C-alpha positions in Angstrom: 96.7 29.9 -91.7 94.5 31.8 -89.2 96.2 33.3 -86.3 95.5 31.8 -82.9 94.7 33.8 -79.9 96.7 32.9 -76.9 94.8 31.8 -73.6 96.1 33.2 -70.5 93.5 31.6 -68.0 93.6 28.4 -66.0 91.1 25.6 -66.2 89.4 25.3 -62.8 87.0 22.8 -61.2 84.0 23.7 -59.0 85.2 23.2 -55.3 83.7 20.4 -53.2 81.8 21.9 -50.2 80.4 18.7 -48.8 82.6 18.9 -45.7 80.7 22.0 -44.6 77.5 20.0 -44.3 79.3 17.4 -42.1 80.7 20.2 -39.9 77.3 21.8 -39.5 75.8 18.4 -38.5 78.5 17.9 -35.8 77.8 21.4 -34.4 74.1 20.7 -34.3 74.6 17.5 -32.4 76.9 19.2 -29.9 74.5 22.1 -29.4 71.6 19.7 -28.8 73.7 17.8 -26.2 74.5 21.0 -24.4 70.8 22.0 -24.3 69.9 18.6 -22.8 72.7 18.7 -20.2 71.8 22.2 -19.1 68.1 21.2 -18.8 69.0 18.2 -16.6 71.3 20.2 -14.4 68.6 22.8 -13.8 66.1 20.0 -12.8 68.6 18.4 -10.4 69.1 21.7 -8.6 65.4 22.0 -7.7 64.7 21.2 -4.0 62.5 18.1 -3.4 58.9 18.7 -2.6 57.3 17.5 0.7 54.6 15.3 -0.7 55.1 12.0 -2.5 52.7 13.0 -5.2 54.4 16.3 -6.1 54.7 16.9 -9.8 57.7 18.8 -11.2 57.4 20.6 -14.6 59.9 22.6 -16.5 58.9 25.8 -18.3 59.2 25.7 -22.1 60.9 29.1 -22.4 63.9 28.4 -20.2 65.5 25.1 -19.0 66.5 26.8 -15.8 62.9 27.8 -14.8 61.1 24.9 -13.0 58.0 25.0 -10.9 56.7 22.5 -8.4 53.0 21.7 -8.3 51.7 19.8 -5.2 48.3 18.2 -5.2 45.8 20.0 -2.9 44.3 16.8 -1.7 47.5 15.4 -0.4 47.3 14.5 3.3 50.5 13.5 5.2 50.2 10.1 7.0 49.7 10.5 10.7 52.2 8.6 12.9 50.7 6.2 15.5 50.6 7.5 19.0 53.8 6.6 21.0 53.6 4.0 23.7 53.6 5.2 27.3 57.0 5.7 28.7 58.0 3.3 31.4 57.9 5.9 34.2 54.4 7.0 33.1 53.2 3.3 33.0 54.5 2.7 36.5 52.7 5.7 37.8 49.5 4.7 35.9 49.4 1.2 37.1 50.0 2.3 40.7 47.1 4.7 40.4 44.8 2.1 38.9 45.6 -0.6 41.4 45.2 1.7 44.4 41.9 3.0 43.1 40.4 -0.4 42.2 41.8 -2.6 45.0 41.7 -0.4 48.1 42.4 -2.5 51.2 43.0 -5.7 49.2 46.6 -5.3 48.0 49.6 -3.1 48.7 51.5 -1.3 45.9 55.2 -0.8 46.4 57.2 1.4 43.8 60.3 -0.3 42.5 63.3 1.0 40.5 62.1 -0.5 37.2 58.4 -1.0 38.0 56.1 -1.8 40.9 55.3 -4.7 43.2 51.8 -5.7 44.1 51.6 -7.5 47.4 48.6 -9.7 47.9 48.0 -11.2 51.4 47.7 -14.9 51.5 44.3 -14.7 53.3 42.9 -13.0 50.2 43.9 -15.9 48.0 44.3 -19.1 49.9 43.0 -21.2 52.8 45.5 -21.6 55.6 48.5 -23.7 54.6 46.9 -24.4 51.2 47.7 -23.5 47.6 44.2 -23.6 46.0 42.5 -20.3 45.1 39.4 -19.4 47.0 36.3 -18.4 45.0 36.6 -14.8 46.0 40.2 -14.8 45.0 39.4 -15.7 41.4 37.2 -12.6 41.0 39.8 -10.4 42.5 42.6 -11.8 40.4 40.5 -11.5 37.2 40.0 -7.8 37.9 43.7 -7.4 38.6 44.7 -9.2 35.4 42.5 -6.9 33.3 44.1 -3.9 35.0 47.6 -5.1 34.2 46.6 -5.8 30.6 45.4 -2.3 30.2 48.9 -0.9 30.7 50.6 -3.0 27.9 53.4 -5.5 27.8 55.1 -6.1 31.1 57.4 -8.8 32.6 55.8 -10.2 35.8 57.5 -12.3 38.4 55.0 -14.1 40.6 56.7 -14.5 44.0 55.6 -16.8 46.8 56.5 -15.7 50.4 55.7 -17.2 53.8 56.5 -16.3 57.5 59.2 -18.2 59.4 56.9 -20.7 61.2 57.7 -24.2 60.1 55.1 -26.1 58.2 53.5 -28.9 60.2 51.7 -31.6 58.4 49.6 -30.9 55.3 50.6 -31.4 51.7 53.9 -29.4 51.9 57.1 -30.3 53.7 58.5 -26.8 53.9 57.7 -23.1 53.5 59.6 -23.1 50.3 57.3 -25.8 48.8 54.2 -24.0 50.0 55.4 -20.6 48.5 56.3 -22.4 45.2 52.9 -24.0 44.9 51.1 -20.7 45.6 53.3 -18.8 43.1 52.6 -21.5 40.5 48.8 -21.3 41.1 48.7 -17.6 40.5 51.0 -17.9 37.4 48.7 -20.5 35.9 45.7 -18.3 36.6 47.3 -15.3 34.8 48.2 -17.5 31.8 44.6 -18.5 31.5 43.6 -14.9 31.4 45.7 -14.0 28.3 49.2 -13.3 29.6 52.1 -14.4 27.4 54.1 -17.3 28.8 57.4 -15.7 28.1 56.3 -12.7 30.2 55.6 -14.7 33.4 57.8 -16.6 35.8 57.0 -18.2 39.2 59.5 -17.8 42.0 59.5 -19.1 45.6 61.4 -17.3 48.3 59.8 -19.1 51.3 60.5 -17.2 54.4 63.8 -15.6 53.2 62.4 -12.2 52.2 60.2 -10.9 55.0 58.7 -7.4 54.9 57.5 -7.5 58.5 58.7 -8.6 61.9 58.1 -12.3 62.3 58.0 -11.9 66.1 54.6 -10.2 65.8 51.3 -11.5 64.5 51.0 -8.5 62.2 54.5 -9.0 60.8 53.8 -12.7 60.1 50.6 -11.8 58.3 52.5 -9.3 56.1 55.1 -11.9 55.3 52.6 -14.4 54.1 51.9 -13.1 50.6 52.1 -13.5 46.9 53.9 -10.6 45.3 53.6 -9.6 41.6 56.8 -7.8 40.6 55.8 -5.9 37.4 58.6 -4.6 35.3 58.3 -2.8 31.9 60.7 -3.5 29.1 62.8 -0.6 27.8 61.6 0.9 24.4 63.5 -0.4 21.3 65.3 2.9 20.8 66.9 2.6 24.2 68.1 -0.9 23.4 69.6 0.4 20.2 71.4 3.3 21.9 72.7 1.1 24.7 75.9 1.9 26.5 78.7 2.6 24.1 82.1 1.8 25.5 84.8 4.2 24.0 88.5 3.8 24.6 90.3 7.1 25.2 93.9 7.7 25.7 94.7 7.1 29.3 91.5 5.3 30.2 88.0 4.4 29.3 84.8 6.3 29.2 81.2 5.1 29.2 78.8 7.0 27.0 75.0 6.5 27.5 
């Protein structure tokens, strides 16, 4: 019987290394995500360009290197010219009226605008409320001048002296002043003024500017007065007057 040689080794199987491939895949995915995140962070840190058509491009060599390219033909939009401030408009209308209507009207500065005083003899017949032919030409020129300045609120005021009305179509100075104010208001409406910007007011003999004991004073009191006021700009309305309560009292902030 042949002798047998003893075997001192162990039977082994080839190890399974498939888990290494899975591990490498996971690391690759993580690395790719890190690269993407770093690139996005670098882009977000770039200051915005001034033009709406600016093109931002990242350099291929480094995710942190970014350059901004702005088109040479970009032109910023020009803002429209601001409207004249109320103070400037008041000054402008005073200058225009005084230049164009010397001796025909009187311009009186007011706190929020101007008043244009027109003697009754320029506009109406004695004790009447119908416009004379020459008055239509003058009022047309005045309307065009007012429209040059821009939007304005105009109160057309009728005034008389203190002498009682005797006969005629009107029973009182108030009625005469009201009819005259309404006549001028309707004329301005026909020349393009917005209805919500106009109002007719009668004061009769209650607001004299002259002494009714003299002929000159009575003539000054018989007038139609255009009180022109310019609305505040929108930003002033938005600012307003903010009322703030403080400890121990109140304070007004403008």
